[in-house]
C-alpha positions as CSV (number, residue, x, y, z in Angstrom):
1,M,-103.6,-128.1,-67.7
2,T,-101.8,-127.2,-70.9
3,T,-101.9,-124.0,-72.8
4,E,-102.7,-124.3,-76.5
5,Q,-100.3,-122.9,-79.0
6,P,-102.5,-121.3,-81.7
7,D,-99.7,-121.1,-84.3
8,L,-98.9,-124.8,-84.1
9,P,-100.8,-127.5,-86.0
10,P,-102.8,-130.0,-84.0
11,K,-101.1,-133.3,-83.3
12,G,-101.2,-135.6,-86.2
13,V,-101.7,-132.9,-88.7
14,P,-98.7,-132.2,-91.0
15,D,-97.2,-128.7,-90.7
16,N,-97.5,-127.1,-94.1
17,D,-96.1,-123.8,-92.9
18,P,-93.0,-124.5,-90.8
19,T,-92.1,-120.8,-90.7
20,A,-95.4,-119.6,-89.2
21,V,-94.2,-119.3,-85.6
22,D,-91.1,-117.2,-86.5
23,R,-93.1,-115.1,-89.0
24,K,-95.9,-114.3,-86.4
25,K,-93.2,-113.4,-83.9
26,D,-91.6,-111.0,-86.5
27,H,-95.0,-109.5,-87.2
28,I,-95.5,-108.7,-83.5
29,E,-92.1,-107.2,-83.1
30,M,-92.2,-105.2,-86.2
31,A,-95.8,-104.0,-86.1
32,F,-95.1,-100.6,-84.8
33,K,-92.0,-100.0,-86.9
34,S,-94.0,-100.8,-90.1
35,R,-96.6,-98.1,-89.8
36,V,-97.1,-95.9,-92.8
37,E,-98.6,-92.5,-91.9
38,A,-101.1,-90.8,-94.2
39,G,-98.6,-88.1,-95.2
40,E,-96.2,-90.8,-96.4
41,L,-98.6,-92.4,-98.9
42,D,-97.6,-92.1,-102.6
43,A,-100.3,-89.9,-104.0
44,R,-99.6,-90.7,-107.6
45,F,-101.3,-94.0,-107.6
46,Y,-104.6,-95.8,-106.9
47,Y,-103.9,-99.2,-105.4
48,E,-106.2,-101.8,-106.9
49,P,-105.8,-105.2,-105.1
50,M,-109.0,-106.9,-106.4
51,L,-108.6,-106.9,-110.2
52,T,-105.7,-109.3,-110.9
53,A,-103.7,-112.2,-109.5
54,H,-100.0,-111.9,-108.8
55,P,-98.1,-111.4,-112.1
56,K,-95.9,-114.2,-113.2
57,P,-92.2,-113.4,-113.5
58,G,-91.5,-112.4,-117.1
59,S,-95.0,-110.9,-117.6
60,L,-93.8,-107.5,-118.9
61,R,-94.9,-106.9,-122.5
62,P,-92.2,-106.6,-125.1
63,L,-91.8,-103.0,-126.3
64,P,-90.8,-102.1,-129.9
65,F,-88.2,-99.3,-129.4
66,L,-85.7,-97.7,-131.7
67,G,-86.3,-100.4,-134.3
68,K,-85.6,-103.2,-131.9
69,T,-87.5,-105.0,-129.2
70,L,-87.0,-104.5,-125.4
71,R,-88.1,-107.0,-122.9
72,T,-87.8,-104.5,-120.1
73,P,-88.7,-100.7,-120.6
74,V,-85.5,-99.5,-119.0
75,W,-82.5,-97.7,-120.4
76,V,-79.1,-97.8,-119.0
77,S,-78.1,-94.2,-119.4
78,S,-74.6,-93.1,-120.5
79,M,-71.6,-94.2,-118.4
80,T,-67.9,-93.6,-118.9
81,G,-64.7,-94.9,-120.3
82,G,-60.9,-94.5,-120.1
83,T,-60.2,-96.4,-116.9
84,A,-59.9,-100.0,-116.0
85,L,-62.9,-99.7,-113.7
86,A,-65.0,-98.1,-116.5
87,R,-64.2,-101.1,-118.7
88,K,-65.6,-103.5,-116.0
89,I,-68.6,-101.4,-115.4
90,N,-69.6,-101.1,-119.0
91,R,-69.2,-104.8,-119.6
92,L,-71.3,-105.7,-116.6
93,L,-74.0,-103.3,-117.6
94,A,-74.1,-104.6,-121.2
95,R,-74.3,-108.2,-119.8
96,A,-77.3,-107.1,-117.7
97,C,-78.9,-105.5,-120.7
98,G,-78.5,-108.7,-122.7
99,E,-80.1,-110.8,-119.9
100,F,-83.0,-108.6,-119.2
101,G,-83.6,-107.0,-122.6
102,M,-82.8,-103.3,-121.9
103,G,-81.2,-100.6,-124.0
104,M,-77.9,-98.9,-123.3
105,G,-76.2,-95.6,-124.1
106,L,-72.4,-95.4,-123.8
107,G,-70.5,-92.6,-122.1
108,S,-68.7,-90.0,-124.2
109,C,-66.8,-91.7,-127.0
110,R,-64.6,-88.7,-127.8
111,Q,-61.5,-90.8,-127.0
112,L,-62.3,-93.1,-129.9
113,L,-62.5,-90.5,-132.6
114,Y,-58.7,-90.5,-133.3
115,S,-57.5,-93.6,-131.5
116,D,-58.6,-97.1,-130.6
117,E,-56.6,-97.2,-127.3
118,F,-59.7,-97.2,-125.2
119,L,-61.9,-99.2,-127.5
120,P,-62.1,-102.2,-125.2
121,D,-63.8,-99.9,-122.6
122,F,-66.7,-99.2,-124.9
123,D,-66.8,-102.3,-127.2
124,V,-69.7,-104.1,-125.4
125,R,-71.8,-105.4,-128.3
126,D,-70.8,-109.0,-127.7
127,E,-71.9,-108.9,-124.1
128,M,-75.1,-107.2,-125.0
129,G,-76.1,-109.1,-128.1
130,A,-77.2,-107.9,-131.5
131,D,-80.9,-107.6,-130.9
132,L,-80.9,-104.7,-128.4
133,P,-80.3,-101.0,-129.0
134,L,-76.8,-99.7,-128.2
135,Y,-75.9,-96.0,-128.8
136,A,-72.6,-94.2,-128.9
137,N,-72.3,-90.7,-127.4
138,L,-70.6,-87.4,-128.4
139,G,-70.9,-84.0,-126.9
140,I,-72.3,-81.2,-129.1
141,A,-69.0,-79.3,-128.8
142,Q,-67.1,-82.2,-130.3
143,V,-69.6,-82.6,-133.1
144,E,-69.5,-78.9,-133.9
145,K,-65.7,-79.1,-134.1
146,L,-65.7,-82.2,-136.4
147,L,-68.1,-80.4,-138.8
148,K,-66.0,-77.3,-138.7
149,Q,-62.8,-79.2,-139.5
150,K,-64.6,-81.2,-142.3
151,E,-64.0,-84.4,-140.3
152,G,-67.7,-85.4,-139.9
153,D,-67.0,-88.8,-141.5
154,R,-65.4,-89.8,-138.2
155,I,-69.0,-90.1,-136.8
156,P,-70.2,-93.0,-138.9
157,A,-66.8,-94.6,-138.5
158,L,-67.2,-94.4,-134.7
159,L,-70.6,-96.1,-135.0
160,Q,-69.2,-98.8,-137.2
161,K,-66.3,-99.7,-134.9
162,L,-68.7,-99.9,-131.9
163,R,-71.4,-101.7,-133.9
164,A,-73.7,-99.1,-132.5
165,D,-77.3,-98.5,-133.7
166,G,-77.0,-94.7,-133.5
167,L,-75.6,-91.7,-131.7
168,F,-76.4,-89.7,-128.6
169,I,-75.5,-86.1,-128.9
170,H,-75.4,-84.6,-125.4
171,V,-76.0,-80.9,-125.1
172,N,-74.3,-79.3,-122.1
173,P,-73.7,-75.5,-122.3
174,L,-73.7,-75.0,-118.5
175,Q,-71.5,-77.9,-117.9
176,E,-68.9,-76.6,-120.4
177,A,-69.2,-73.1,-118.9
178,M,-68.5,-74.4,-115.4
179,Q,-65.8,-76.8,-116.5
180,P,-62.2,-75.4,-116.2
181,E,-61.3,-77.1,-119.4
182,G,-64.7,-76.5,-121.0
183,D,-65.4,-76.0,-124.8
184,M,-67.4,-73.0,-125.8
185,F,-70.1,-73.4,-128.5
186,E,-69.7,-71.3,-131.7
187,R,-73.1,-72.2,-133.1
188,P,-76.5,-72.9,-131.5
189,P,-76.8,-76.6,-130.7
190,L,-80.0,-76.9,-132.7
191,E,-78.2,-75.8,-135.9
192,V,-75.4,-78.3,-135.4
193,I,-77.9,-81.2,-134.9
194,E,-79.8,-80.2,-138.0
195,E,-76.6,-80.4,-140.0
196,V,-75.8,-83.8,-138.6
197,L,-79.3,-85.1,-139.6
198,Q,-78.8,-83.7,-143.1
199,L,-75.3,-85.1,-143.6
200,F,-75.5,-88.6,-142.1
201,D,-77.9,-91.5,-142.4
202,C,-77.9,-92.5,-138.8
203,K,-80.2,-92.5,-135.8
204,V,-79.7,-89.6,-133.5
205,I,-80.9,-89.1,-129.9
206,V,-80.4,-85.8,-128.2
207,K,-80.0,-85.6,-124.4
208,E,-79.1,-83.0,-121.8
209,V,-76.8,-83.8,-118.9
210,G,-78.7,-83.2,-115.7
211,Q,-80.8,-80.1,-116.0
212,G,-83.2,-81.0,-118.8
213,F,-84.7,-78.9,-121.6
214,G,-87.0,-75.9,-121.2
215,P,-90.2,-75.8,-123.2
216,E,-88.9,-73.9,-126.2
217,S,-85.9,-76.1,-126.6
218,L,-88.0,-79.2,-126.2
219,K,-90.5,-78.0,-128.8
220,A,-87.8,-77.3,-131.3
221,L,-86.2,-80.7,-130.8
222,L,-89.5,-82.5,-131.2
223,Q,-89.9,-81.0,-134.7
224,L,-86.6,-82.7,-135.9
225,P,-86.6,-86.2,-137.3
226,L,-84.8,-87.6,-134.2
227,A,-84.9,-91.2,-133.1
228,G,-85.5,-90.0,-129.6
229,I,-84.9,-87.4,-126.9
230,E,-83.5,-88.3,-123.5
231,F,-84.6,-85.9,-120.8
232,A,-81.7,-86.1,-118.4
233,A,-83.8,-83.8,-116.3
234,A,-83.0,-82.1,-113.0
235,G,-83.0,-84.5,-110.1
236,G,-80.3,-86.9,-111.2
237,T,-76.5,-86.2,-111.6
238,N,-76.1,-82.5,-112.4
239,F,-72.9,-82.2,-114.4
240,A,-72.8,-78.4,-114.2
241,R,-72.7,-78.6,-110.4
242,L,-70.2,-81.5,-110.7
243,E,-67.8,-79.4,-112.8
244,L,-68.4,-76.4,-110.5
245,L,-67.2,-78.5,-107.5
246,R,-63.9,-79.0,-109.4
247,S,-63.3,-75.3,-109.7
248,D,-61.9,-72.7,-107.3
249,P,-64.0,-71.6,-104.2
250,V,-64.6,-68.1,-105.6
251,K,-66.1,-69.5,-108.8
252,Q,-68.2,-71.9,-106.8
253,M,-69.7,-69.0,-104.7
254,I,-70.5,-66.9,-107.8
255,F,-72.0,-69.6,-110.0
256,E,-73.6,-71.9,-107.4
257,K,-77.2,-70.7,-108.1
258,I,-77.1,-71.1,-111.9
259,A,-76.1,-74.7,-111.5
260,T,-79.5,-75.3,-109.7
261,V,-81.7,-74.2,-112.7
262,G,-83.4,-76.9,-114.7
263,H,-86.7,-78.8,-115.2
264,S,-88.1,-82.0,-113.8
265,A,-88.9,-85.1,-115.8
266,V,-92.6,-84.6,-114.9
267,D,-92.7,-81.1,-116.2
268,M,-90.8,-82.0,-119.4
269,L,-93.2,-84.9,-120.1
270,A,-96.2,-82.7,-119.7
271,W,-94.7,-80.3,-122.3
272,A,-93.8,-83.1,-124.6
273,N,-97.3,-84.6,-124.5
274,Q,-98.8,-81.1,-125.1
275,Y,-96.6,-80.4,-128.1
276,K,-97.3,-83.8,-129.6
277,A,-101.0,-83.0,-129.5
278,E,-100.5,-79.4,-130.8
279,L,-97.9,-80.2,-133.5
280,G,-99.6,-83.3,-135.0
281,T,-97.5,-84.5,-138.0
282,A,-95.0,-81.7,-137.4
283,C,-93.9,-83.6,-134.3
284,R,-91.3,-85.9,-135.9
285,T,-89.4,-87.3,-132.9
286,E,-90.4,-90.9,-132.3
287,H,-89.3,-92.0,-128.8
288,L,-88.5,-90.7,-125.3
289,I,-86.1,-91.8,-122.7
290,L,-87.5,-90.5,-119.4
291,S,-84.5,-89.9,-117.1
292,G,-83.4,-87.5,-114.5
293,G,-84.4,-88.0,-110.9
294,V,-85.8,-91.5,-111.5
295,R,-85.0,-93.1,-108.2
296,D,-86.7,-96.4,-108.6
297,F,-89.3,-98.5,-110.6
298,L,-92.2,-96.5,-109.1
299,D,-90.9,-93.2,-110.5
300,G,-90.2,-95.0,-113.8
301,Y,-93.6,-96.6,-114.0
302,Y,-95.4,-93.3,-113.2
303,L,-93.6,-91.5,-116.1
304,L,-94.2,-94.4,-118.5
305,Q,-97.9,-94.4,-117.8
306,K,-98.1,-90.7,-118.4
307,S,-96.2,-90.7,-121.7
308,T,-98.1,-90.5,-125.0
309,Y,-94.9,-91.5,-126.8
310,P,-93.3,-95.0,-127.0
311,A,-91.0,-94.5,-124.0
312,V,-88.6,-96.2,-121.5
313,Y,-87.2,-94.8,-118.3
314,G,-83.5,-94.3,-117.8
315,Q,-81.2,-94.5,-114.9
316,A,-77.4,-93.9,-114.5
317,S,-76.3,-93.6,-110.9
318,G,-78.6,-96.4,-109.7
319,F,-76.9,-98.9,-112.1
320,L,-73.5,-97.4,-111.6
321,K,-73.7,-98.0,-107.8
322,H,-74.4,-101.8,-108.3
323,A,-72.0,-102.3,-111.3
324,Q,-68.8,-101.7,-109.3
325,G,-69.0,-105.1,-107.6
326,D,-69.6,-108.5,-109.1
327,Y,-72.3,-109.4,-111.6
328,D,-74.6,-111.1,-109.0
329,E,-75.0,-107.8,-107.2
330,L,-76.0,-106.0,-110.4
331,R,-78.2,-108.8,-111.5
332,S,-80.1,-108.8,-108.1
333,F,-80.7,-105.0,-108.5
334,V,-82.0,-105.3,-112.0
335,Q,-84.2,-108.3,-111.1
336,A,-85.8,-106.4,-108.3
337,Q,-86.5,-103.4,-110.6
338,V,-88.1,-105.8,-113.1
339,R,-90.2,-107.5,-110.4
340,G,-91.3,-104.1,-109.1
341,L,-92.5,-103.0,-112.6
342,E,-94.5,-106.3,-112.8
343,L,-96.2,-105.6,-109.5
344,A,-96.8,-102.0,-110.3
345,Q,-98.4,-102.9,-113.7
346,A,-100.7,-105.4,-111.9
347,F,-101.8,-103.4,-108.9
348,L,-101.3,-99.7,-109.5
349,R,-103.2,-97.2,-111.6
350,V,-101.9,-93.7,-112.2
351,K,-104.2,-91.0,-110.9
């Protein structure tokens, strides 16, 4: 007497699923390890499996953003320059942006204001292509200094040499205060940004550096004719804490708590949506980059669905981690993000 093998096809019938036996064995062995308890469920979404088929790769809708068109609603947030590794990282990231249709912000371009020595670290337009948004980056302290010294023309010159579409101005008072070599602001950042908008015909995006903007600061920014605001909210890299770690132990002990203040991207988006409704035409900022604590495509998808502005979500450390090896590693990471967004769009609804 023989024992029937239920996972094997009857004799004479072609086996159209040659992996079935191994797969079923895996299912048995992994069944207990794969349990998801009720407390682990992601409470942000309704899962709707009945309403659509599997999305085809490449099904994300193109998004008009900053005067160009993105194929993926993701922004590669500002990186760095000045080292051989930074040059490699920026070029790999720009290549990924070109392949997947993402936007990119460069790290601080202060080194390029008076010298082209490090220009190859930042000059990534050829890798990225002309049809995607690429933005240079300066700190508010450096912009304030340029204006004070009547050297503001170095800003459009910087954009021209990088073939950039506009400028990020990062606002970082706590970082500068914690940094041993930090620059102190002489004027309120809002005042400096208003002067830049009056003097230069260029697109400007304002961002924080890891703690975000409180409601009053955010409301004031939204009333300026900015191309966009990047949240850089609490939850991602906190540059005030990073600089504090570089200081002496006594300073670390005294200032540890102030480095933990800030606002989440969820809170900031709620304020931004509220102010857009309240301000009406007085809300002049056009776009948002939703960054800070965005760990994966689910965090990004959730924020995108909640935004009443044209928006993308931004990541820095996630890309940085995978851009230090070869391009195939970075490409696999981005490809998985894109596929995750496609699946989320098809099967998830935000509560």
